[in-house]
C-alpha positions in Angstrom: 36.5 -81.4 18.0 35.3 -79.4 21.1 31.6 -78.8 21.3 30.0 -75.4 22.0 28.9 -76.5 25.4 32.4 -77.7 26.3 33.9 -74.5 25.0 31.5 -72.4 27.1 32.3 -74.5 30.2 36.0 -74.2 29.5 35.7 -70.4 29.0 33.6 -70.0 32.2 36.0 -72.1 34.3 39.1 -70.3 33.2 37.7 -66.8 33.5 35.6 -67.2 36.6 35.3 -70.5 38.4 39.0 -71.4 38.4 40.4 -67.9 38.2 43.2 -67.9 40.8 43.0 -64.2 41.3 39.2 -64.2 41.9 38.8 -67.5 43.7 42.1 -68.3 45.4 43.3 -64.7 45.7 46.7 -65.7 44.3 49.0 -63.6 42.2 47.4 -60.4 43.4 50.6 -58.3 43.4 50.8 -58.0 39.5 47.0 -58.1 39.2 46.4 -55.0 41.4 49.5 -53.2 40.2 48.9 -53.5 36.4 45.1 -53.6 36.1 44.9 -49.8 36.5 45.2 -49.5 32.7 43.5 -51.7 30.0 46.6 -51.7 27.8 48.9 -52.7 30.6 46.5 -55.4 31.9 46.0 -56.9 28.4 49.8 -56.8 27.8 50.7 -58.7 30.9 47.8 -61.1 30.3 49.0 -61.7 26.8 52.6 -62.3 28.0 51.2 -64.8 30.6 49.2 -66.6 27.9 52.2 -66.8 25.6 54.3 -68.3 28.4 51.6 -70.8 29.4 51.0 -71.9 25.8 54.7 -72.2 25.0 55.6 -73.9 28.3 52.7 -76.4 27.8 54.0 -77.3 24.4 57.5 -77.6 25.6 56.5 -79.7 28.6 54.4 -81.9 26.4 57.4 -82.6 24.1 59.8 -83.6 26.9 57.6 -85.1 29.5 58.4 -88.7 28.4 62.2 -88.0 28.6 62.4 -86.3 32.0 62.8 -88.6 35.1 60.1 -88.2 37.7 62.7 -87.2 40.3 63.6 -84.0 38.5 60.3 -83.3 36.8 59.2 -80.3 38.7 62.6 -78.4 38.6 62.9 -79.1 34.8 59.4 -77.7 34.2 60.0 -74.7 36.3 63.2 -74.1 34.4 61.3 -74.2 31.1 58.8 -71.7 32.5 61.6 -69.4 33.7 63.4 -69.6 30.4 60.3 -68.6 28.5 59.5 -65.8 30.9 63.1 -64.5 30.4 62.6 -64.6 26.6 59.3 -62.6 26.9 60.9 -60.2 29.3 63.9 -59.5 26.9 61.6 -59.2 23.9 59.3 -56.6 25.5 62.4 -54.7 26.7 63.9 -54.7 23.2 60.8 -54.0 21.1 58.3 -52.3 23.4 60.5 -50.5 25.9 57.9 -48.0 27.2 55.7 -51.0 28.1 58.6 -52.7 29.7 59.2 -49.7 32.0 55.5 -50.0 33.2 55.4 -53.8 33.6 58.9 -53.9 35.1 59.3 -56.5 37.9 55.8 -58.1 37.2 57.0 -59.9 34.1 59.5 -62.1 36.0 56.7 -62.8 38.5 54.9 -64.9 35.9 57.4 -67.7 36.8 56.4 -67.7 40.5 52.7 -67.3 39.8 52.6 -70.4 37.5 51.5 -73.6 39.2 53.2 -76.8 38.2 50.6 -79.6 38.9 51.9 -82.5 41.0 51.6 -86.1 40.1 50.0 -88.5 42.4 52.8 -91.0 42.2 56.4 -90.4 43.4 55.6 -86.9 44.8 54.6 -85.3 48.1 50.9 -85.1 47.2 50.1 -87.5 50.1 51.9 -85.0 52.4 50.3 -81.9 50.9 47.9 -80.1 53.3 46.0 -76.9 52.7 43.7 -74.8 54.9 41.7 -71.6 54.7 41.0 -70.3 51.2 43.8 -72.4 49.7 43.3 -75.8 48.1 44.7 -78.2 45.6 43.2 -81.3 43.9 44.2 -84.4 45.8 45.6 -82.5 48.8 44.2 -83.0 52.3 42.2 -79.9 53.3 42.0 -78.9 56.9 38.6 -77.3 57.5 38.0 -74.0 59.2 37.7 -74.1 63.0 34.2 -74.2 64.5 33.1 -71.3 66.6 34.8 -71.4 70.0 37.1 -74.2 68.9 40.6 -74.5 67.5 41.4 -75.7 64.0 41.8 -79.5 63.9 45.3 -80.4 62.7 45.1 -84.0 63.8 45.4 -85.3 60.3 48.6 -83.3 59.7 50.1 -84.4 63.0 49.2 -88.1 62.3 50.9 -87.9 58.9 54.0 -86.2 60.3 54.4 -89.1 62.8 54.7 -91.5 59.9 57.5 -89.6 58.1 61.2 -90.0 58.6 62.7 -87.5 61.0 64.9 -84.8 59.5 68.6 -85.5 59.5 70.8 -83.1 61.5 73.1 -81.3 59.2 75.0 -79.2 61.8 75.1 -78.5 65.5 75.1 -75.2 67.4 72.8 -72.5 68.7 71.3 -69.4 67.3 70.0 -66.7 69.6 66.7 -65.0 68.4 63.5 -63.5 69.6 64.6 -59.9 69.8 61.5 -58.2 68.6 60.9 -54.7 69.8 59.2 -55.8 73.1 62.3 -57.8 74.1 64.7 -55.0 73.2 62.7 -52.3 74.8 62.7 -54.5 78.0 66.4 -53.8 78.2 66.2 -50.3 76.9 68.0 -48.8 79.9 70.9 -51.2 79.4 71.1 -50.3 75.7 70.9 -46.6 76.3 73.6 -46.8 79.0 75.9 -48.8 76.6 75.5 -46.1 74.0 76.2 -43.3 76.4 79.3 -45.0 77.8 80.6 -45.6 74.3 80.4 -49.4 74.6 78.0 -49.3 71.6 79.1 -46.9 68.9 76.7 -47.9 66.1 73.6 -49.9 65.3 73.6 -51.4 61.8 70.3 -52.6 60.4 71.1 -55.5 58.1 67.7 -56.9 57.5 66.4 -58.2 54.2 66.5 -61.2 51.8 69.1 -63.7 50.9 69.9 -65.3 47.6 72.3 -67.8 46.0 74.5 -65.2 44.2 78.2 -65.3 45.3 78.2 -61.5 45.6 75.8 -61.7 48.6 78.8 -62.8 50.7 79.2 -59.1 51.0 76.9 -59.1 53.9 79.0 -61.8 55.7 82.1 -59.7 55.1 80.4 -56.5 56.5 79.4 -58.4 59.6 82.9 -59.7 60.1 84.6 -56.3 59.4 82.3 -54.3 61.7 84.2 -53.3 64.8 83.4 -54.9 68.2 81.4 -51.8 69.3 78.8 -52.2 66.6 75.5 -54.0 67.0 73.6 -55.6 64.1 69.8 -55.4 64.0 68.5 -58.0 61.6 65.3 -59.7 60.3 64.7 -61.9 57.4 66.7 -64.6 55.7 69.6 -62.3 55.1 70.7 -63.0 58.7 71.9 -66.4 57.8 74.9 -64.8 56.1 76.3 -63.9 59.5 74.1 -65.0 62.4 76.3 -68.1 63.0 79.5 -66.0 63.2 81.1 -65.8 66.6 80.5 -62.0 67.0 80.1 -62.1 70.8 78.3 -59.5 72.9 78.6 -56.1 74.4 78.0 -56.0 78.2 75.6 -59.0 77.8 73.9 -57.6 74.7 74.3 -59.9 71.7 76.0 -58.1 68.8 73.3 -59.6 66.5 69.8 -58.9 67.6 67.5 -61.0 65.4 63.9 -59.7 65.3 62.6 -62.7 63.1 61.3 -62.8 59.6 61.5 -60.0 57.0 58.0 -58.8 57.9 59.4 -58.2 61.4 61.4 -55.4 60.1 58.6 -53.4 61.7 60.2 -54.3 65.0 63.5 -52.8 64.0 61.8 -49.5 63.0 60.0 -49.4 66.4 63.3 -50.0 68.2 64.8 -47.1 66.3 61.9 -44.8 67.0 61.9 -45.7 70.7 65.7 -45.0 71.0 65.0 -41.6 69.4 62.6 -40.9 72.3 65.0 -42.3 74.9 67.8 -40.0 73.7 65.4 -37.0 73.4 66.2 -36.5 69.7 64.0 -34.7 67.2 65.1 -36.7 64.2 65.6 -40.5 64.0 68.6 -39.9 61.6 70.5 -38.4 64.4 70.8 -41.8 66.1 74.0 -43.8 65.8 72.1 -45.9 63.2 73.0 -47.1 59.7 71.1 -49.2 57.2 72.7 -51.9 55.0 69.7 -53.7 53.5 69.9 -56.9 51.4 67.4 -56.5 48.5 65.9 -59.5 46.6 62.2 -59.8 46.1 58.9 -57.9 45.7 57.6 -58.0 49.3 60.7 -56.0 50.3 59.2 -53.1 48.5 56.7 -52.7 51.4 59.6 -52.7 53.9 61.6 -50.1 52.0 58.6 -47.8 51.4 57.7 -48.1 55.1 61.2 -47.0 56.1 61.1 -44.1 53.7 57.7 -43.1 55.0 59.0 -43.1 58.6 61.7 -40.7 57.6 64.8 -43.0 57.6 67.5 -41.7 55.2 70.9 -42.8 53.7 69.8 -46.4 53.3 72.3 -48.7 51.6 70.7 -51.3 49.4 72.0 -54.1 47.3 73.4 -56.1 45.7 70.8 -55.2 43.1 68.4 -52.2 43.2 64.6 -52.6 43.1 63.1 -53.2 39.6 60.6 -50.4 40.1 63.3 -47.8 40.4 63.0 -46.2 37.0 65.5 -43.3 36.3 63.0 -40.6 37.4 61.8 -42.5 40.5 65.4 -43.3 41.5 66.4 -39.6 41.2 63.5 -38.5 43.5 64.3 -41.2 46.1 68.1 -40.6 46.0 67.7 -36.8 46.2 65.1 -36.9 48.9 66.2 -39.9 51.0 69.8 -40.4 50.1 69.2 -44.0 49.0 72.5 -45.5 47.7 73.7 -48.9 46.4 76.2 -50.9 48.3 79.9 -50.9 47.1 82.4 -53.2 48.8 82.6 -54.3 52.5 85.6 -52.3 53.5 84.4 -49.0 52.0 80.9 -49.4 53.3 82.0 -50.4 56.8 84.3 -47.3 56.9 81.4 -45.1 55.8 79.0 -46.7 58.3 81.3 -46.2 61.2 82.4 -42.7 60.2 
């Protein structure tokens, strides 16, 4: 039986001392989005508690039967299955609440931490720094004033590990952030004016395992040789290895980097608008075919809409926050549209 002192300590640790939102600043996306209303906050909190309690019970029941090698994937699968059950139950029985919580219910899966075991795991190769930390992991302290952060422990550990095995050979050309592209702006403008480049197609975004995401590979292959792809994010790995060639020395795939570097693509478009003396960025020979997948892409999409970009194609699924009313406003105002098939969309893009 737990004592009153132990209960108070457990309550204080869970609510304050070990609260990942307050102490480690983790899981802030749903925390900040939902806590504007007591009912919404309590509902998401209750859903999280139910998932944690049920998953803890399930894990306790199977832990002796799961091999250590697949322990973490199995436990994550249990959490994901329970989150799906909660998600479907709220949708079926409390649909108005489901419309509010939306995408933040599935995020319970990613915000759950599956503790590592000291044996037969990578805990000895687990390093943290800054405000992050984990029991048993090696923490790299903050840098001293005027000095760099000391990564010597991490480097020393890396030297003891087996080198990665080469899976394939070849080269990928990258590094085309807005500074690099603007450095050859005259060359790009001349290629457009001469007709060598007919269209810029922004194909930034996220990738996923679903077979229907091969759509983006097909679009890249079917785009004519006078189209240039502007990309950022992991969606590029659907086509960046294709032999698409170049246009007068300009690669047909200009990779700006990570999905957060989509900012570079927006800057390139805005600078091209200035170079051509246009009053509207939508008058550029520019089309958007964005790969949608996860929550941080919300910020990218909203930034594009704020900057005035219209007629953006998005897929293979639409954002979870697009309730019927929100979708109608965005579609009517900005021409947002879902992708269809590669042939039809390439024809529309190049029209």
